[in-house]
C-alpha positions in Angstrom: 121.3 121.6 103.3 120.8 117.8 104.1 118.7 115.2 102.1 115.1 114.7 102.6 113.8 111.1 102.7 110.1 110.5 102.0 109.2 107.4 103.6 106.2 105.0 103.1 103.9 105.4 106.1 103.6 101.8 106.8 107.3 101.7 107.8 106.7 103.8 110.8 104.4 101.0 112.2 107.0 98.5 111.2 109.9 100.0 113.0 107.7 100.7 116.0 106.7 96.8 116.1 110.4 95.6 115.8 111.1 98.0 118.7 108.8 96.2 120.9 109.7 92.8 119.9 113.3 92.9 119.5 115.8 93.9 122.4 118.3 95.4 123.2 118.9 96.5 119.5 117.8 95.4 115.9 119.4 96.4 112.6 118.2 96.3 109.2 118.2 97.8 105.6 116.4 100.7 104.1 115.1 100.1 100.5 114.2 102.8 98.1 115.2 105.1 95.2 117.3 108.1 94.9 116.8 111.0 92.8 118.6 114.5 92.4 115.8 116.3 94.4 114.6 113.8 97.0 114.9 110.2 98.2 112.2 107.8 98.8 112.1 104.8 101.2 109.5 102.2 100.4 110.4 99.1 102.5 112.6 98.6 105.7 113.8 95.1 106.4 115.2 93.8 109.6 118.4 91.7 109.5 117.3 88.2 109.7 118.3 86.5 113.1 120.9 83.8 113.2 119.9 80.2 114.2 120.9 80.9 117.9 118.8 83.9 118.0 115.6 82.6 116.4 114.2 80.8 119.7 114.7 83.6 122.4 114.4 86.5 120.1 117.2 88.4 121.7 120.2 90.0 120.1 123.7 90.1 121.6 123.9 92.7 124.4 126.6 94.9 123.0 126.7 96.8 119.7 130.3 95.8 119.2 129.2 92.5 118.7 127.4 93.3 115.4 128.1 91.0 112.9 129.2 93.1 109.8 129.6 90.0 107.6 126.2 88.6 108.4 124.5 92.0 107.6 126.4 92.7 104.2 125.7 89.2 103.0 122.0 89.9 103.9 122.2 93.1 101.9 123.7 91.2 98.9 120.8 88.8 98.8 118.3 91.5 99.1 119.9 93.4 96.2 119.2 90.5 94.0 115.4 90.9 94.8 115.2 94.4 93.9 114.1 95.2 90.4 115.5 98.2 88.6 115.6 101.7 90.1 115.2 100.1 93.4 118.5 99.9 95.9 119.7 99.4 99.5 120.0 103.1 100.4 120.8 102.8 104.0 120.7 101.0 107.2 118.8 101.3 110.5 119.2 100.5 114.0 116.8 100.5 117.0 118.5 100.4 120.3 117.7 101.1 124.1 118.7 104.2 125.4 121.8 102.8 127.2 123.2 101.7 123.7 122.2 104.9 121.7 125.4 106.9 122.2 127.3 104.2 120.3 124.8 103.7 117.7 125.9 106.2 115.2 129.4 104.7 115.1 127.9 101.5 114.6 125.9 102.7 111.8 128.6 104.3 109.9 130.7 101.1 109.8 127.8 99.4 108.6 127.0 101.9 105.8 130.4 101.5 104.2 130.8 97.9 104.7 127.4 97.4 103.0 128.1 99.7 100.1 131.5 98.3 99.4 129.9 94.7 99.3 127.2 95.7 96.9 129.7 97.8 94.8 132.0 94.8 94.2 129.0 92.9 92.7 127.9 95.5 90.2 128.8 95.6 86.5 127.5 99.1 85.7 129.2 102.2 86.4 127.9 105.1 88.3 126.6 108.0 86.5 128.4 111.4 86.9 125.3 113.0 88.7 124.9 109.7 91.0 123.5 110.2 94.4 126.2 108.9 96.6 124.6 109.7 100.1 123.3 106.7 102.1 121.0 107.1 105.0 121.9 106.0 108.7 118.7 105.8 110.7 118.7 105.6 114.4 115.7 105.1 116.6 115.7 104.8 120.3 113.2 101.9 121.5 112.1 103.9 124.6 111.5 107.3 123.4 110.8 106.4 119.8 113.0 109.5 118.8 114.2 109.2 115.1 117.6 110.5 114.0 118.5 110.4 110.3 121.8 111.4 109.0 123.7 110.6 105.8 127.1 109.7 104.6 129.0 110.0 101.4 129.9 106.6 100.7 132.4 107.6 97.9 134.5 109.6 100.7 135.5 107.1 103.6 136.5 110.1 105.6 133.1 111.8 105.3 131.3 113.1 108.3 127.6 112.7 109.1 125.1 115.1 107.6 121.7 115.9 109.1 118.7 114.6 106.8 114.9 114.9 107.1 112.7 111.8 107.7 109.2 112.5 106.4 106.5 109.8 106.4 103.7 110.0 103.5 100.9 107.8 102.8 100.7 105.7 99.6 104.2 106.9 98.6 104.7 104.3 95.8 101.1 103.5 94.9 101.2 105.2 91.6 104.9 104.9 90.4 105.7 104.0 86.9 106.5 100.6 85.8 108.9 100.2 83.0 108.9 96.7 81.2 110.8 95.1 78.5 111.8 91.6 77.4 115.4 91.3 76.2 116.3 88.5 73.8 119.7 87.3 74.9 122.4 85.4 72.9 125.8 86.3 74.6 128.7 84.5 73.1 131.8 84.8 75.2 134.9 83.8 73.5 137.7 81.9 75.2 141.0 82.8 73.8 143.2 80.1 72.4 146.2 81.7 74.2 144.5 81.5 77.6 144.9 78.2 79.6 142.5 79.1 82.2 139.0 77.9 81.3 137.5 78.5 84.6 133.6 79.0 83.7 132.7 81.5 86.3 135.5 83.7 85.8 135.2 83.6 82.1 131.4 84.3 82.3 131.8 87.4 84.6 134.6 88.7 82.2 132.2 88.2 79.2 129.2 89.8 81.2 131.5 92.7 82.2 132.1 93.5 78.4 128.5 93.1 77.6 127.2 95.3 80.3 129.2 98.2 78.7 127.6 97.5 75.5 124.0 97.6 77.4 125.0 101.0 78.9 126.0 102.4 75.5 122.8 101.3 73.8 119.8 103.0 72.3 116.4 102.9 74.1 113.1 103.6 72.4 110.4 104.6 74.7 107.0 103.6 73.1 108.7 103.6 69.8 110.5 106.9 70.1 114.0 108.0 71.0 113.5 110.8 73.8 116.1 113.4 74.8 117.6 112.5 78.2 116.4 115.7 80.1 112.9 115.7 79.1 110.2 114.3 81.2 109.2 110.9 80.8 105.8 111.6 79.6 106.8 114.0 76.9 109.6 115.3 74.5 111.4 113.4 71.4 114.7 113.9 69.9 117.4 111.9 68.1 119.9 109.9 69.8 123.8 110.5 69.6 125.8 108.5 67.1 129.1 106.5 67.5 131.4 104.6 65.1 131.7 100.8 65.2 134.7 98.6 65.8 135.5 95.2 65.5 138.5 92.6 66.3 139.0 89.0 65.1 140.4 86.6 67.9 141.3 82.9 67.7 139.4 81.2 70.5 139.5 77.6 71.8 135.8 77.6 72.8 133.1 79.8 73.8 130.3 80.2 76.4 126.8 81.1 75.2 123.9 82.7 77.3 120.7 82.2 75.6 117.2 83.0 76.4 114.4 85.8 76.8 114.7 87.8 80.1 112.0 89.8 81.8 113.3 93.3 82.9 111.5 95.5 85.1 112.1 99.2 86.8 110.1 101.5 88.7 110.4 105.3 88.9 108.8 107.8 91.3 106.0 110.0 90.0 107.7 113.3 90.7 108.3 114.5 87.3 110.8 111.9 86.4 113.2 112.4 83.6 113.8 110.0 80.8 117.4 109.7 81.8 116.3 108.3 85.4 114.1 105.8 83.4 116.4 104.5 80.9 119.4 104.3 83.7 117.0 102.1 85.9 116.0 99.7 83.2 119.3 99.4 81.7 120.8 98.4 85.1 118.0 95.8 85.7 118.9 94.4 82.3 122.5 94.1 83.7 121.7 92.9 87.2 119.2 90.2 86.2 121.6 88.5 84.1 124.7 88.7 86.1 122.6 87.7 89.3 121.4 84.6 87.5 124.9 83.5 86.7 126.0 84.1 90.2 123.1 81.9 91.3 123.8 79.4 88.8 127.6 79.1 90.0 126.4 78.8 93.7 124.2 76.2 93.1 126.9 74.4 91.1 129.1 74.7 94.1 126.4 73.4 96.5 125.4 70.4 94.4 128.7 69.4 92.6 131.5 70.6 94.9 133.9 73.8 95.0 136.1 72.2 92.1 133.4 72.1 89.6 134.7 75.0 87.6 136.6 73.4 84.7 135.5 74.1 81.2 133.8 71.3 79.3 130.8 70.9 76.7 127.7 70.9 78.9 124.4 73.1 79.4 123.0 74.7 82.5 119.6 76.0 83.0 119.7 79.6 84.3 117.0 80.4 87.0 113.7 82.0 86.1 112.7 85.4 87.1 109.5 85.8 89.1 107.7 88.9 90.8 105.6 89.3 94.0 103.5 92.5 94.7 104.1 94.7 97.6 100.8 95.7 99.7 99.8 99.4 99.1 102.3 99.8 96.2 102.6 99.5 92.5 106.0 98.2 93.0 106.7 94.5 92.6 109.8 92.7 94.1 111.8 90.1 92.4 113.4 86.6 93.0 114.7 83.7 90.9 113.8 80.1 90.9 115.2 77.0 89.5 112.5 74.6 87.6 112.4 72.1 90.7 112.0 74.6 93.3 108.6 74.7 95.1 106.4 77.6 96.0 107.0 76.9 99.6 110.9 77.6 99.3 110.1 80.9 97.5 107.7 82.0 100.4 110.5 81.0 103.0 113.0 83.0 101.3 110.7 86.3 101.2 109.9 85.9 104.8 113.7 85.3 105.8 115.3 87.9 103.4 112.3 90.7 103.2 110.4 89.9 106.1 107.3 89.5 103.8 104.6 87.0 103.8 103.8 85.8 100.2 100.9 83.8 99.2 101.6 80.9 96.5 98.8 82.5 94.1 100.8 85.9 94.3 104.1 84.4 92.8 104.3 85.4 89.1 106.8 83.6 87.0 107.7 86.0 84.3 109.5 83.9 81.7 110.6 80.7 80.0 113.9 78.9 80.9 117.1 80.4 79.8 120.2 78.3 79.2 124.1 78.7 79.8 126.0 76.4 76.9 129.6 75.6 76.9 131.7 74.3 74.1 135.2 73.9 73.3 135.8 73.7 69.6 138.5 75.8 68.0 137.1 78.8 66.2 137.6 82.5 65.2 135.5 84.9 66.9 134.3 88.2 65.6 133.7 90.6 68.5 131.7 93.7 67.7 130.8 96.9 69.9 127.3 98.3 69.8 128.5 101.6 68.7 127.3 103.2 65.5 128.0 105.9 62.7 125.1 108.2 61.5 124.0 106.0 58.6 123.7 102.9 60.7 121.8 104.8 63.4 119.2 105.7 60.8 119.0 102.2 59.4 118.8 100.6 62.8 116.0 102.9 64.0 114.1 102.3 60.8 114.4 98.5 61.0 113.5 98.4 64.7 110.3 100.3 64.1 109.3 97.9 61.3 110.2 94.9 63.5 108.0 95.9 66.3 105.3 93.7 67.1 103.1 95.4 69.7 102.8 98.9 71.0 100.0 98.4 73.6 100.3 100.2 77.0 101.8 97.9 79.4 103.2 95.4 76.7 106.9 95.8 75.7 108.9 94.3 73.2 112.8 94.8 73.4 115.4 92.9 71.2 118.6 93.3 69.8 117.8 93.8 66.0 121.3 93.8 64.3 124.9 92.8 64.9 126.3 96.3 65.1 124.0 97.7 67.8 121.5 96.8 70.6 118.3 98.8 70.5 115.8 98.3 73.3 112.3 99.5 73.4 110.0 99.7 76.3 106.6 101.2 77.2 106.0 103.0 80.5 102.8 102.6 82.5 101.3 103.1 85.9 99.5 100.6 87.9 
């Protein structure tokens, strides 16, 4: 039995409009959420045209001319603008009848190219029960016939499986929103034995280690540790315990990422499990910091040249996170801005990447400025994992509860409260 995709009703009209405006074909991304029982599609976004296509609004005449690199780059940019719980879960193509017979082969190539590109950027590891099917949606521009199939992206030889495509009104109007603010103070040691002090490479390596700590961390939901398999709105149990380990390394310098980052995830309202909520928010914590660093390095290359990678003492301001609402939905999309960026630049980016008009007053800056600091003094660095034994688990849970400042619905405090473990706390609420 194939998967079922429940689709926001407005997407049907959006795809219909594209079929009449853009010929002979148009491609795009499907954005939504996977769950063990069903999948949800809340946005469809056309591939932005290249400069030479903008004036005549005509695509190349043959599917063989589809630019995979352009589409995968678009998918990577879009993935940065998705809060936790949302992902690029497929691609679509709308084509004239004479191109329809070749559409499925083109879709198959795009699905695997897009997934490969997105996987390379991720610092988190897929869960054992991860949904690995991605949607390939084919629409005939003349007959409006819709054909949806899925491919297992973990298997390059997988064949297409049929899937149901069902429109539903107000699909994401009452999804649960999960918020937390994480106080980040990450020290990335630079080993004295290493002669390579490439800022970008060392930062990525350090974030990769940090992401494993986030994945192993304990989450409090409204001040409680809940069992993974209980529904999000009920149940309570104690978390598992782990032993802690530490190593001492001689270092010639360090990179320090410091600030408070605003994290957000959204979960469907069909009896979501605690583990779904925790997984979505953990991934947003990891994504938002790694994406900011990626954006910073891109900005440095643009403004200071590709050779601006050598390690030296300096400060860099990481981009701030912002959110914008989606009409008819409780979900908000995300983006990042540097301090000197005007609202108009952000608005243009949403039109270009997500085909969405945004009013300046709807742009919500979520946080204060965070920084990345580099220094090169010789030091010894204590590296500690975030695992715990039973006694430490009880002490940390007690300490965290005492340190919590506020437990109002919709207000979330999340912080690392001890060197041995990261304990995060968040509230759930629905708009």
